[in-house]
C-alpha positions as CSV (number, residue, x, y, z in Angstrom):
1,X,27.9,66.2,174.3
2,X,29.0,62.2,172.8
3,X,30.3,61.6,170.1
4,X,30.9,58.2,168.7
5,X,33.9,57.3,165.8
6,X,34.4,54.1,163.9
7,X,37.1,53.4,161.9
8,X,36.9,52.5,157.8
9,X,40.1,50.0,156.5
10,X,40.7,52.2,154.3
11,X,42.4,55.4,155.9
12,X,40.6,58.2,155.0
13,X,39.1,60.9,156.9
14,X,36.5,59.7,158.9
15,X,33.8,62.3,159.6
16,X,32.6,62.9,163.2
17,X,28.8,63.0,164.2
18,X,27.7,64.8,166.8
19,X,24.4,64.2,168.1
20,X,22.4,67.0,168.2
21,X,22.1,69.0,172.2
22,X,18.7,66.7,173.9
23,X,16.0,68.9,174.6
24,X,15.5,70.0,177.8
25,X,13.4,68.0,180.3
26,X,13.0,68.7,183.5
27,X,15.2,65.8,185.8
28,X,12.3,62.6,185.7
29,X,13.4,60.0,186.7
30,X,12.7,57.4,183.7
31,X,14.7,60.4,181.7
32,X,18.0,59.7,182.1
33,X,17.2,55.9,180.8
34,X,14.4,57.5,177.3
35,X,18.4,59.5,176.7
36,X,20.3,56.2,177.1
37,X,18.2,54.9,174.5
38,X,18.3,57.7,172.4
39,X,22.8,57.7,171.8
40,X,22.8,54.1,171.9
41,X,20.7,53.9,168.5
42,X,23.0,57.1,166.7
43,X,25.6,55.7,168.3
44,X,24.4,52.1,166.2
45,X,24.1,53.6,162.7
46,X,27.3,53.9,160.8
47,X,29.0,57.2,160.9
48,X,31.3,58.0,157.8
49,X,28.7,58.6,154.6
50,X,30.6,57.4,151.6
51,X,30.8,58.4,148.3
52,X,29.1,56.5,145.6
53,X,32.6,55.8,144.0
54,X,34.2,54.6,147.7
55,X,31.6,52.0,147.9
56,X,32.0,51.4,144.5
57,X,35.5,50.7,145.0
58,X,35.6,49.4,147.8
59,X,32.4,47.1,147.4
60,X,34.5,44.7,144.4
61,X,37.1,42.4,145.0
62,X,40.3,44.1,143.8
63,X,41.1,41.3,139.8
64,X,43.4,38.6,140.4
65,X,46.1,38.6,137.6
66,X,45.9,36.4,135.1
67,X,48.3,33.9,134.3
68,X,49.0,33.5,130.8
69,X,48.9,29.4,129.9
70,X,51.5,28.1,127.1
71,X,48.8,27.6,123.9
72,X,48.5,23.9,123.6
73,X,48.8,22.2,120.6
74,X,46.4,20.6,118.5
75,X,46.4,16.8,118.0
76,X,46.1,16.2,114.1
77,X,44.0,14.9,112.4
78,X,44.2,10.6,112.0
79,X,43.5,9.1,108.8
80,X,42.7,5.5,108.7
81,X,43.2,3.5,105.5
82,X,44.1,0.5,103.8
83,X,46.9,-0.9,100.8
84,X,47.8,-3.7,98.9
85,X,51.9,-4.8,100.2
86,X,53.7,-7.8,98.9
87,X,54.6,-10.6,100.9
88,X,58.5,-9.8,100.4
89,X,58.5,-6.0,101.2
90,X,55.9,-6.6,104.5
91,X,58.6,-8.8,106.2
92,X,61.5,-6.0,105.5
93,X,58.5,-4.1,107.7
94,X,58.7,-6.8,110.8
95,X,62.8,-6.6,109.7
96,X,63.4,-3.2,110.4
97,X,61.0,-3.2,113.1
98,X,62.9,-6.0,115.2
99,X,66.7,-3.8,114.2
100,X,64.9,-0.6,115.7
101,X,64.3,-2.7,118.6
102,X,67.9,-3.4,118.9
103,X,68.5,0.1,118.5
104,X,66.6,1.2,121.6
105,X,63.9,3.3,119.7
106,X,61.0,0.8,119.8
107,X,58.9,1.5,116.7
108,X,55.6,-0.1,114.6
109,X,54.9,-0.1,111.4
110,X,52.6,2.6,110.6
111,X,55.6,5.0,112.3
112,X,58.5,3.1,109.5
113,X,55.3,3.6,107.0
114,X,55.2,7.6,108.6
115,X,58.6,7.7,108.7
116,X,59.8,5.8,104.9
117,X,57.3,8.5,103.5
118,X,58.9,11.6,105.4
119,X,61.8,10.2,104.3
120,X,60.1,10.3,100.1
121,X,59.5,13.5,100.6
122,X,63.5,15.4,101.4
123,X,64.5,13.4,98.5
124,X,64.9,15.6,95.3
125,X,63.2,15.2,92.5
126,X,65.7,12.6,90.8
127,X,65.6,10.9,93.9
128,X,63.2,10.4,94.5
129,X,61.8,8.8,90.8
130,X,65.0,6.2,91.5
131,X,63.2,5.5,94.1
132,X,59.6,5.2,92.1
133,X,61.1,3.0,89.6
134,X,62.5,0.4,91.9
135,X,59.1,-0.5,93.1
136,X,57.5,-2.4,90.7
137,X,53.5,-1.7,90.8
138,X,51.0,-4.2,92.6
139,X,47.4,-4.1,91.1
140,X,45.2,-2.7,93.7
141,X,42.3,-4.1,95.3
142,X,41.9,-7.2,97.8
143,X,44.4,-10.1,96.9
144,X,43.1,-13.7,95.9
145,X,42.3,-15.9,98.8
146,X,45.1,-18.3,98.6
């Protein structure tokens, strides 16, 4: 009697297959060869039968734990605009740029304007009105060529 044993990676009990008893045949020179071939075929087949549930769980790899990504901040939409500004106030922007550079924090004109808008927004109503009244109104549109 020949038994085969196949190990399964899941450490579950393994069923052992028992070959059926060989038919009694008169000893001939070919009989041992035929029996050896039959035994080899049976030994090559998997012995342990898995239930469908076990087969499904073994076939699927374990899911990898997902790493949470930090939330990305969306860039704000930019708006391009043009405006007219008196030459004297435009030179003040250049002076402020140089002042920021001396303080080891160089700034662009647009950054200075945005900082000014934030400063106006943080003012109280009375201070805001006083700042608006200090700026004279100018005619809108493109200036005439000199």
